PyMOL Python script that loads the backbone (N, CA, C, O; Angstrom):
from pymol import cmd

cmd.read_pdbstr("""\
ATOM      1  N   MET A   1       0.492  -1.336  -0.254  1.00  0.00           N
ATOM      2  CA  MET A   1       0.020  -0.249  -0.163  1.00  0.00           C
ATOM      3  C   MET A   1       1.172   1.027  -0.229  1.00  0.00           C
ATOM      4  O   MET A   1       2.311   0.878   0.215  1.00  0.00           O
ATOM      5  N   SER A   2       0.587   2.577  -0.988  1.00  0.00           N
ATOM      6  CA  SER A   2       1.319   3.875  -0.636  1.00  0.00           C
ATOM      7  C   SER A   2       0.494   4.737   0.667  1.00  0.00           C
ATOM      8  O   SER A   2      -0.694   5.056   0.714  1.00  0.00           O
ATOM      9  N   ASP A   3       1.305   4.915   1.422  1.00  0.00           N
ATOM     10  CA  ASP A   3       1.588   5.671   1.802  1.00  0.00           C
ATOM     11  C   ASP A   3       0.198   7.039   2.767  1.00  0.00           C
ATOM     12  O   ASP A   3      -0.023   7.479   3.895  1.00  0.00           O
ATOM     13  N   GLU A   4      -0.369   7.169   1.280  1.00  0.00           N
ATOM     14  CA  GLU A   4      -2.060   7.687   1.152  1.00  0.00           C
ATOM     15  C   GLU A   4      -2.753   6.514   1.445  1.00  0.00           C
ATOM     16  O   GLU A   4      -3.390   6.644   2.491  1.00  0.00           O
ATOM     17  N   GLU A   5      -2.936   4.882   0.670  1.00  0.00           N
ATOM     18  CA  GLU A   5      -3.586   4.188   1.018  1.00  0.00           C
ATOM     19  C   GLU A   5      -4.175   3.818   2.699  1.00  0.00           C
ATOM     20  O   GLU A   5      -5.194   3.826   3.389  1.00  0.00           O
ATOM     21  N   LEU A   6      -2.907   3.547   2.732  1.00  0.00           N
ATOM     22  CA  LEU A   6      -2.644   2.948   5.055  1.00  0.00           C
ATOM     23  C   LEU A   6      -2.872   4.585   5.392  1.00  0.00           C
ATOM     24  O   LEU A   6      -3.079   4.811   6.584  1.00  0.00           O
ATOM     25  N   VAL A   7      -2.865   5.258   4.877  1.00  0.00           N
ATOM     26  CA  VAL A   7      -3.164   5.986   6.242  1.00  0.00           C
ATOM     27  C   VAL A   7      -5.002   6.045   5.794  1.00  0.00           C
ATOM     28  O   VAL A   7      -5.781   5.917   6.738  1.00  0.00           O
ATOM     29  N   GLU A   8      -5.574   6.230   4.419  1.00  0.00           N
ATOM     30  CA  GLU A   8      -7.254   6.101   4.663  1.00  0.00           C
ATOM     31  C   GLU A   8      -7.699   3.984   4.432  1.00  0.00           C
ATOM     32  O   GLU A   8      -8.588   3.429   3.788  1.00  0.00           O
ATOM     33  N   TRP A   9      -6.636   3.452   5.261  1.00  0.00           N
ATOM     34  CA  TRP A   9      -7.481   2.139   5.052  1.00  0.00           C
ATOM     35  C   TRP A   9      -7.578   2.930   7.666  1.00  0.00           C
ATOM     36  O   TRP A   9      -8.594   3.297   8.256  1.00  0.00           O
ATOM     37  N   CYS A  10      -6.740   2.873   8.006  1.00  0.00           N
ATOM     38  CA  CYS A  10      -6.925   3.118   9.504  1.00  0.00           C
ATOM     39  C   CYS A  10      -7.416   4.157   9.518  1.00  0.00           C
ATOM     40  O   CYS A  10      -7.897   4.350  10.634  1.00  0.00           O
ATOM     41  N   PHE A  11      -7.561   4.934   8.898  1.00  0.00           N
ATOM     42  CA  PHE A  11      -9.352   6.474   8.931  1.00  0.00           C
ATOM     43  C   PHE A  11     -10.983   5.289   9.229  1.00  0.00           C
ATOM     44  O   PHE A  11     -11.931   5.287  10.014  1.00  0.00           O
ATOM     45  N   ALA A  12     -10.402   4.244   7.815  1.00  0.00           N
ATOM     46  CA  ALA A  12     -11.757   3.536   7.821  1.00  0.00           C
ATOM     47  C   ALA A  12     -11.851   3.316   8.675  1.00  0.00           C
ATOM     48  O   ALA A  12     -12.856   3.668   9.293  1.00  0.00           O
ATOM     49  N   ASN A  13     -10.804   2.554   9.288  1.00  0.00           N
ATOM     50  CA  ASN A  13     -10.386   0.590  10.332  1.00  0.00           C
ATOM     51  C   ASN A  13     -10.483   1.506  11.864  1.00  0.00           C
ATOM     52  O   ASN A  13     -10.938   0.921  12.847  1.00  0.00           O
ATOM     53  N   GLY A  14     -10.158   2.542  11.948  1.00  0.00           N
ATOM     54  CA  GLY A  14     -10.439   3.189  13.100  1.00  0.00           C
ATOM     55  C   GLY A  14     -10.485   4.687  13.748  1.00  0.00           C
ATOM     56  O   GLY A  14     -11.569   4.979  14.255  1.00  0.00           O
ATOM     57  N   LEU A  15      -9.696   5.447  13.789  1.00  0.00           N
ATOM     58  CA  LEU A  15     -10.169   7.035  14.027  1.00  0.00           C
ATOM     59  C   LEU A  15      -9.694   8.219  12.854  1.00  0.00           C
ATOM     60  O   LEU A  15      -8.539   8.325  12.440  1.00  0.00           O
ATOM     61  N   ARG A  16     -10.585   8.880  12.518  1.00  0.00           N
ATOM     62  CA  ARG A  16     -10.345   9.889  12.035  1.00  0.00           C
ATOM     63  C   ARG A  16     -10.409  11.620  12.657  1.00  0.00           C
ATOM     64  O   ARG A  16     -10.985  12.691  12.468  1.00  0.00           O
ATOM     65  N   PRO A  17      -9.154  10.828  13.683  1.00  0.00           N
ATOM     66  CA  PRO A  17      -8.955  12.293  14.384  1.00  0.00           C
ATOM     67  C   PRO A  17      -8.671  13.477  13.692  1.00  0.00           C
ATOM     68  O   PRO A  17      -7.684  13.847  13.056  1.00  0.00           O
ATOM     69  N   ASN A  18     -10.706  14.447  14.186  1.00  0.00           N
ATOM     70  CA  ASN A  18     -10.504  15.280  14.244  1.00  0.00           C
ATOM     71  C   ASN A  18      -9.570  16.814  14.256  1.00  0.00           C
ATOM     72  O   ASN A  18      -8.530  16.745  14.911  1.00  0.00           O
ATOM     73  N   PRO A  19      -9.822  17.953  13.691  1.00  0.00           N
ATOM     74  CA  PRO A  19      -8.225  18.765  13.967  1.00  0.00           C
ATOM     75  C   PRO A  19      -7.679  18.970  15.628  1.00  0.00           C
ATOM     76  O   PRO A  19      -6.467  18.920  15.836  1.00  0.00           O
ATOM     77  N   MET A  20      -8.433  19.150  16.533  1.00  0.00           N
ATOM     78  CA  MET A  20      -8.635  19.195  18.085  1.00  0.00           C
ATOM     79  C   MET A  20      -7.658  18.116  18.548  1.00  0.00           C
ATOM     80  O   MET A  20      -6.801  18.176  19.429  1.00  0.00           O
ATOM     81  N   GLN A  21      -7.967  17.216  17.815  1.00  0.00           N
ATOM     82  CA  GLN A  21      -7.251  15.977  17.915  1.00  0.00           C
ATOM     83  C   GLN A  21      -5.995  15.682  17.727  1.00  0.00           C
ATOM     84  O   GLN A  21      -5.246  15.246  18.602  1.00  0.00           O
ATOM     85  N   ARG A  22      -5.718  15.890  16.648  1.00  0.00           N
ATOM     86  CA  ARG A  22      -4.535  16.441  15.722  1.00  0.00           C
ATOM     87  C   ARG A  22      -3.652  17.606  16.616  1.00  0.00           C
ATOM     88  O   ARG A  22      -2.458  17.369  16.804  1.00  0.00           O
ATOM     89  N   ARG A  23      -3.999  18.343  16.936  1.00  0.00           N
ATOM     90  CA  ARG A  23      -3.503  19.513  17.421  1.00  0.00           C
ATOM     91  C   ARG A  23      -2.351  18.744  18.788  1.00  0.00           C
ATOM     92  O   ARG A  23      -1.134  18.839  18.942  1.00  0.00           O
ATOM     93  N   ILE A  24      -3.692  17.816  19.789  1.00  0.00           N
ATOM     94  CA  ILE A  24      -2.711  17.417  20.989  1.00  0.00           C
ATOM     95  C   ILE A  24      -1.464  16.483  20.853  1.00  0.00           C
ATOM     96  O   ILE A  24      -0.437  16.430  21.530  1.00  0.00           O
ATOM     97  N   TRP A  25      -2.084  15.396  19.213  1.00  0.00           N
ATOM     98  CA  TRP A  25      -1.749  14.587  19.093  1.00  0.00           C
ATOM     99  C   TRP A  25      -0.175  15.274  19.046  1.00  0.00           C
ATOM    100  O   TRP A  25       0.798  14.702  19.536  1.00  0.00           O
ATOM    101  N   ASN A  26      -0.125  16.309  18.519  1.00  0.00           N
ATOM    102  CA  ASN A  26       1.299  16.771  17.880  1.00  0.00           C
ATOM    103  C   ASN A  26       2.063  17.527  18.625  1.00  0.00           C
ATOM    104  O   ASN A  26       3.289  17.602  18.539  1.00  0.00           O
ATOM    105  N   GLY A  27       1.212  18.231  19.538  1.00  0.00           N
ATOM    106  CA  GLY A  27       2.093  18.106  20.386  1.00  0.00           C
ATOM    107  C   GLY A  27       2.225  17.598  21.487  1.00  0.00           C
ATOM    108  O   GLY A  27       2.598  18.212  22.486  1.00  0.00           O
ATOM    109  N   PHE A  28       1.938  16.427  21.441  1.00  0.00           N
ATOM    110  CA  PHE A  28       2.438  15.172  22.831  1.00  0.00           C
ATOM    111  C   PHE A  28       4.077  14.800  21.772  1.00  0.00           C
ATOM    112  O   PHE A  28       5.239  14.874  22.172  1.00  0.00           O
ATOM    113  N   SER A  29       3.665  14.481  20.629  1.00  0.00           N
ATOM    114  CA  SER A  29       4.683  13.177  19.570  1.00  0.00           C
ATOM    115  C   SER A  29       6.210  14.458  19.890  1.00  0.00           C
ATOM    116  O   SER A  29       7.222  13.997  20.419  1.00  0.00           O
ATOM    117  N   GLU A  30       6.159  16.073  19.478  1.00  0.00           N
ATOM    118  CA  GLU A  30       6.927  16.955  19.547  1.00  0.00           C
ATOM    119  C   GLU A  30       7.619  16.874  20.559  1.00  0.00           C
ATOM    120  O   GLU A  30       8.487  17.747  20.537  1.00  0.00           O
ATOM    121  N   LYS A  31       7.681  15.988  21.813  1.00  0.00           N
ATOM    122  CA  LYS A  31       7.729  16.215  23.205  1.00  0.00           C
ATOM    123  C   LYS A  31       8.913  15.018  23.506  1.00  0.00           C
ATOM    124  O   LYS A  31      10.076  15.066  23.905  1.00  0.00           O
ATOM    125  N   PHE A  32       7.768  13.661  23.003  1.00  0.00           N
ATOM    126  CA  PHE A  32       7.693  13.156  24.089  1.00  0.00           C
ATOM    127  C   PHE A  32       9.543  12.358  23.802  1.00  0.00           C
ATOM    128  O   PHE A  32       9.835  12.161  22.622  1.00  0.00           O
ATOM    129  N   GLY A  33      10.317  12.081  24.585  1.00  0.00           N
ATOM    130  CA  GLY A  33      11.153  11.701  25.490  1.00  0.00           C
ATOM    131  C   GLY A  33      11.609  12.194  25.737  1.00  0.00           C
ATOM    132  O   GLY A  33      12.812  11.943  25.810  1.00  0.00           O
ATOM    133  N   TRP A  34      11.141  13.274  26.074  1.00  0.00           N
ATOM    134  CA  TRP A  34      12.346  15.036  26.364  1.00  0.00           C
ATOM    135  C   TRP A  34      11.278  15.055  27.798  1.00  0.00           C
ATOM    136  O   TRP A  34      10.108  15.382  27.995  1.00  0.00           O
ATOM    137  N   ARG A  35      12.824  14.306  28.955  1.00  0.00           N
ATOM    138  CA  ARG A  35      12.062  14.809  29.895  1.00  0.00           C
ATOM    139  C   ARG A  35      10.983  13.494  30.725  1.00  0.00           C
ATOM    140  O   ARG A  35      10.166  13.675  31.628  1.00  0.00           O
ATOM    141  N   ASP A  36      11.264  12.510  30.199  1.00  0.00           N
ATOM    142  CA  ASP A  36       9.675  11.643  30.237  1.00  0.00           C
ATOM    143  C   ASP A  36      10.332  10.000  30.499  1.00  0.00           C
ATOM    144  O   ASP A  36      11.377   9.369  30.658  1.00  0.00           O
ATOM    145  N   MET A  37       8.443   9.849  30.378  1.00  0.00           N
ATOM    146  CA  MET A  37       9.527   7.712  30.644  1.00  0.00           C
ATOM    147  C   MET A  37      10.418   7.212  29.494  1.00  0.00           C
ATOM    148  O   MET A  37      11.179   6.259  29.661  1.00  0.00           O
ATOM    149  N   ALA A  38      10.295   7.985  28.114  1.00  0.00           N
ATOM    150  CA  ALA A  38      11.048   7.133  27.042  1.00  0.00           C
ATOM    151  C   ALA A  38      12.399   8.534  27.373  1.00  0.00           C
ATOM    152  O   ALA A  38      13.437   7.998  27.763  1.00  0.00           O
ATOM    153  N   THR A  39      12.451   9.176  27.336  1.00  0.00           N
ATOM    154  CA  THR A  39      14.363   9.898  28.053  1.00  0.00           C
ATOM    155  C   THR A  39      15.423   8.638  27.602  1.00  0.00           C
ATOM    156  O   THR A  39      16.384   8.628  26.833  1.00  0.00           O
ATOM    157  N   SER A  40      14.738   7.493  28.515  1.00  0.00           N
ATOM    158  CA  SER A  40      16.682   6.229  28.682  1.00  0.00           C
ATOM    159  C   SER A  40      16.195   5.311  27.809  1.00  0.00           C
ATOM    160  O   SER A  40      16.780   4.239  27.966  1.00  0.00           O
ATOM    161  N   ALA A  41      15.071   5.265  26.641  1.00  0.00           N
ATOM    162  CA  ALA A  41      15.583   4.791  25.304  1.00  0.00           C
ATOM    163  C   ALA A  41      15.733   5.890  24.931  1.00  0.00           C
ATOM    164  O   ALA A  41      16.551   6.283  25.763  1.00  0.00           O
ATOM    165  N   ILE A  42      15.422   7.302  23.818  1.00  0.00           N
ATOM    166  CA  ILE A  42      15.999   8.029  23.492  1.00  0.00           C
ATOM    167  C   ILE A  42      18.089   7.365  23.630  1.00  0.00           C
ATOM    168  O   ILE A  42      18.908   6.721  22.973  1.00  0.00           O
ATOM    169  N   GLU A  43      17.957   8.227  25.139  1.00  0.00           N
ATOM    170  CA  GLU A  43      19.731   7.473  25.356  1.00  0.00           C
ATOM    171  C   GLU A  43      20.106   6.459  24.772  1.00  0.00           C
ATOM    172  O   GLU A  43      21.094   6.536  24.041  1.00  0.00           O
ATOM    173  N   THR A  44      19.193   4.840  24.992  1.00  0.00           N
ATOM    174  CA  THR A  44      20.118   3.979  24.634  1.00  0.00           C
ATOM    175  C   THR A  44      20.057   3.872  22.853  1.00  0.00           C
ATOM    176  O   THR A  44      20.964   3.666  22.046  1.00  0.00           O
ATOM    177  N   PHE A  45      19.149   4.017  22.732  1.00  0.00           N
ATOM    178  CA  PHE A  45      19.162   4.384  20.719  1.00  0.00           C
ATOM    179  C   PHE A  45      20.447   5.607  20.216  1.00  0.00           C
ATOM    180  O   PHE A  45      21.511   5.414  19.628  1.00  0.00           O
ATOM    181  N   LYS A  46      19.978   6.564  20.599  1.00  0.00           N
ATOM    182  CA  LYS A  46      21.334   7.320  20.393  1.00  0.00           C
ATOM    183  C   LYS A  46      22.749   7.038  20.418  1.00  0.00           C
ATOM    184  O   LYS A  46      23.446   7.206  19.417  1.00  0.00           O
ATOM    185  N   GLU A  47      23.603   6.250  22.473  1.00  0.00           N
ATOM    186  CA  GLU A  47      24.176   5.081  21.901  1.00  0.00           C
ATOM    187  C   GLU A  47      24.488   4.477  21.044  1.00  0.00           C
ATOM    188  O   GLU A  47      25.583   4.645  20.506  1.00  0.00           O
ATOM    189  N   GLU A  48      23.352   3.311  20.533  1.00  0.00           N
ATOM    190  CA  GLU A  48      23.019   2.435  19.647  1.00  0.00           C
ATOM    191  C   GLU A  48      23.811   2.752  18.440  1.00  0.00           C
ATOM    192  O   GLU A  48      24.610   1.936  17.980  1.00  0.00           O
ATOM    193  N   ASP A  49      23.604   3.952  17.898  1.00  0.00           N
ATOM    194  CA  ASP A  49      23.964   4.913  16.746  1.00  0.00           C
ATOM    195  C   ASP A  49      25.282   5.995  16.879  1.00  0.00           C
ATOM    196  O   ASP A  49      25.469   6.798  15.964  1.00  0.00           O
ATOM    197  N   GLY A  50      26.055   5.974  17.902  1.00  0.00           N
ATOM    198  CA  GLY A  50      26.844   6.579  18.579  1.00  0.00           C
ATOM    199  C   GLY A  50      27.059   8.006  18.082  1.00  0.00           C
ATOM    200  O   GLY A  50      27.795   8.588  17.286  1.00  0.00           O
ATOM    201  N   LEU A  51      25.862   8.353  19.105  1.00  0.00           N
ATOM    202  CA  LEU A  51      24.452  10.306  18.890  1.00  0.00           C
ATOM    203  C   LEU A  51      24.848  10.804  20.431  1.00  0.00           C
ATOM    204  O   LEU A  51      24.717  11.900  20.975  1.00  0.00           O
ATOM    205  N   GLU A  52      25.591   9.060  21.081  1.00  0.00           N
ATOM    206  CA  GLU A  52      26.322   9.904  22.237  1.00  0.00           C
ATOM    207  C   GLU A  52      25.817  11.304  22.793  1.00  0.00           C
ATOM    208  O   GLU A  52      24.820  11.703  23.395  1.00  0.00           O
ATOM    209  N   LYS A  53      26.946  11.833  22.316  1.00  0.00           N
ATOM    210  CA  LYS A  53      27.499  13.454  21.782  1.00  0.00           C
ATOM    211  C   LYS A  53      26.545  13.519  21.871  1.00  0.00           C
ATOM    212  O   LYS A  53      26.291  13.101  23.001  1.00  0.00           O
ATOM    213  N   ARG A  54      25.604  13.821  21.356  1.00  0.00           N
ATOM    214  CA  ARG A  54      24.812  14.641  20.139  1.00  0.00           C
ATOM    215  C   ARG A  54      23.799  15.649  21.845  1.00  0.00           C
ATOM    216  O   ARG A  54      23.055  15.271  22.750  1.00  0.00           O
ATOM    217  N   GLU A  55      24.213  16.548  21.555  1.00  0.00           N
ATOM    218  CA  GLU A  55      23.414  16.994  23.662  1.00  0.00           C
ATOM    219  C   GLU A  55      22.361  17.677  22.089  1.00  0.00           C
ATOM    220  O   GLU A  55      22.005  18.698  22.678  1.00  0.00           O
ATOM    221  N   ASP A  56      21.820  17.794  20.953  1.00  0.00           N
ATOM    222  CA  ASP A  56      20.762  18.316  20.632  1.00  0.00           C
ATOM    223  C   ASP A  56      19.505  17.535  19.993  1.00  0.00           C
ATOM    224  O   ASP A  56      18.541  18.029  19.407  1.00  0.00           O
ATOM    225  N   ILE A  57      19.740  16.378  20.225  1.00  0.00           N
ATOM    226  CA  ILE A  57      18.858  14.757  20.169  1.00  0.00           C
ATOM    227  C   ILE A  57      18.291  14.939  21.260  1.00  0.00           C
ATOM    228  O   ILE A  57      19.071  14.840  22.207  1.00  0.00           O
ATOM    229  N   LEU A  58      16.710  15.285  21.670  1.00  0.00           N
ATOM    230  CA  LEU A  58      16.493  15.405  22.616  1.00  0.00           C
ATOM    231  C   LEU A  58      14.847  14.589  22.984  1.00  0.00           C
ATOM    232  O   LEU A  58      14.271  14.228  24.010  1.00  0.00           O
ATOM    233  N   THR A  59      14.548  14.570  21.513  1.00  0.00           N
ATOM    234  CA  THR A  59      13.222  14.385  21.721  1.00  0.00           C
ATOM    235  C   THR A  59      13.544  12.813  20.443  1.00  0.00           C
ATOM    236  O   THR A  59      14.346  12.461  19.578  1.00  0.00           O
ATOM    237  N   ALA A  60      12.193  12.301  21.186  1.00  0.00           N
ATOM    238  CA  ALA A  60      12.243  10.578  19.298  1.00  0.00           C
ATOM    239  C   ALA A  60      12.005  11.150  18.046  1.00  0.00           C
ATOM    240  O   ALA A  60      12.213  10.464  17.045  1.00  0.00           O
ATOM    241  N   LEU A  61      11.517  12.535  17.923  1.00  0.00           N
ATOM    242  CA  LEU A  61      11.980  13.312  16.234  1.00  0.00           C
ATOM    243  C   LEU A  61      12.472  13.470  16.235  1.00  0.00           C
ATOM    244  O   LEU A  61      12.935  13.513  15.095  1.00  0.00           O
ATOM    245  N   ASP A  62      13.409  13.872  17.299  1.00  0.00           N
ATOM    246  CA  ASP A  62      15.168  14.266  16.807  1.00  0.00           C
ATOM    247  C   ASP A  62      15.709  13.150  16.409  1.00  0.00           C
ATOM    248  O   ASP A  62      16.828  13.156  15.895  1.00  0.00           O
ATOM    249  N   LEU A  63      14.987  11.997  16.587  1.00  0.00           N
ATOM    250  CA  LEU A  63      16.095  11.238  16.333  1.00  0.00           C
ATOM    251  C   LEU A  63      15.755  10.422  15.030  1.00  0.00           C
ATOM    252  O   LEU A  63      16.627   9.663  14.607  1.00  0.00           O
ATOM    253  N   ILE A  64      14.830  10.497  14.513  1.00  0.00           N
ATOM    254  CA  ILE A  64      14.141   9.682  13.461  1.00  0.00           C
ATOM    255  C   ILE A  64      14.594  10.866  12.515  1.00  0.00           C
ATOM    256  O   ILE A  64      14.701  10.528  11.336  1.00  0.00           O
ATOM    257  N   ASP A  65      14.783  11.742  12.703  1.00  0.00           N
ATOM    258  CA  ASP A  65      15.100  13.044  11.069  1.00  0.00           C
ATOM    259  C   ASP A  65      16.973  12.410  11.803  1.00  0.00           C
ATOM    260  O   ASP A  65      16.998  11.361  11.159  1.00  0.00           O
ATOM    261  N   GLU A  66      17.640  12.400  12.201  1.00  0.00           N
ATOM    262  CA  GLU A  66      18.611  12.317  12.338  1.00  0.00           C
ATOM    263  C   GLU A  66      18.745  11.125  11.367  1.00  0.00           C
ATOM    264  O   GLU A  66      19.150  11.144  10.205  1.00  0.00           O
ATOM    265  N   GLN A  67      18.237   9.907  12.235  1.00  0.00           N
ATOM    266  CA  GLN A  67      18.457   8.861  10.901  1.00  0.00           C
ATOM    267  C   GLN A  67      17.933   8.900   9.949  1.00  0.00           C
ATOM    268  O   GLN A  67      18.184   8.248   8.935  1.00  0.00           O
ATOM    269  N   GLU A  68      17.030   9.757  10.137  1.00  0.00           N
ATOM    270  CA  GLU A  68      16.623   9.911   7.971  1.00  0.00           C
ATOM    271  C   GLU A  68      17.511  10.943   7.231  1.00  0.00           C
ATOM    272  O   GLU A  68      17.578  11.072   6.008  1.00  0.00           O
ATOM    273  N   GLY A  69      18.102  11.572   8.053  1.00  0.00           N
ATOM    274  CA  GLY A  69      19.067  12.960   7.046  1.00  0.00           C
ATOM    275  C   GLY A  69      18.433  14.044   8.016  1.00  0.00           C
ATOM    276  O   GLY A  69      19.056  14.903   8.640  1.00  0.00           O
ATOM    277  N   LEU A  70      17.513  13.897   8.014  1.00  0.00           N
ATOM    278  CA  LEU A  70      16.914  15.961   7.982  1.00  0.00           C
ATOM    279  C   LEU A  70      17.573  16.416   9.306  1.00  0.00           C
ATOM    280  O   LEU A  70      17.247  17.575   9.558  1.00  0.00           O
ATOM    281  N   LEU A  71      18.246  15.972  10.064  1.00  0.00           N
ATOM    282  CA  LEU A  71      18.722  16.923  11.446  1.00  0.00           C
ATOM    283  C   LEU A  71      20.187  17.777  10.846  1.00  0.00           C
ATOM    284  O   LEU A  71      21.255  17.174  10.749  1.00  0.00           O
ATOM    285  N   GLN A  72      20.052  19.147  10.498  1.00  0.00           N
ATOM    286  CA  GLN A  72      21.460  20.076  10.511  1.00  0.00           C
ATOM    287  C   GLN A  72      22.209  19.722  11.820  1.00  0.00           C
ATOM    288  O   GLN A  72      21.610  19.674  12.895  1.00  0.00           O
ATOM    289  N   ASN A  73      23.410  19.499  11.712  1.00  0.00           N
ATOM    290  CA  ASN A  73      24.400  19.663  13.013  1.00  0.00           C
ATOM    291  C   ASN A  73      25.479  20.278  12.841  1.00  0.00           C
ATOM    292  O   ASN A  73      26.567  20.101  12.293  1.00  0.00           O
ATOM    293  N   ASP A  74      24.539  21.625  13.875  1.00  0.00           N
ATOM    294  CA  ASP A  74      25.991  22.431  13.355  1.00  0.00           C
ATOM    295  C   ASP A  74      27.697  22.461  13.889  1.00  0.00           C
ATOM    296  O   ASP A  74      28.518  23.158  13.293  1.00  0.00           O
TER     297      ASP A  74
END
""", "prot")
cmd.dss("prot")
cmd.show_as("cartoon", "prot")
cmd.util.cbc("prot")
cmd.orient("prot")
């Protein structure tokens, strides 16, 4: 399935979030891993990827961006 087909399948078989639900989810996901229950997992993944010295990687999304080559390291 394409990404579009997959998301439509999810919406048809689960929940199609309204704008407020999307806003809440986006706010949560932007911070996930920063000073919460996932912090230790983020640190473990950073070590596994040789990124333990990267203080700019604080959240799960930061780590994903780095792994996909989207994070700028100055």
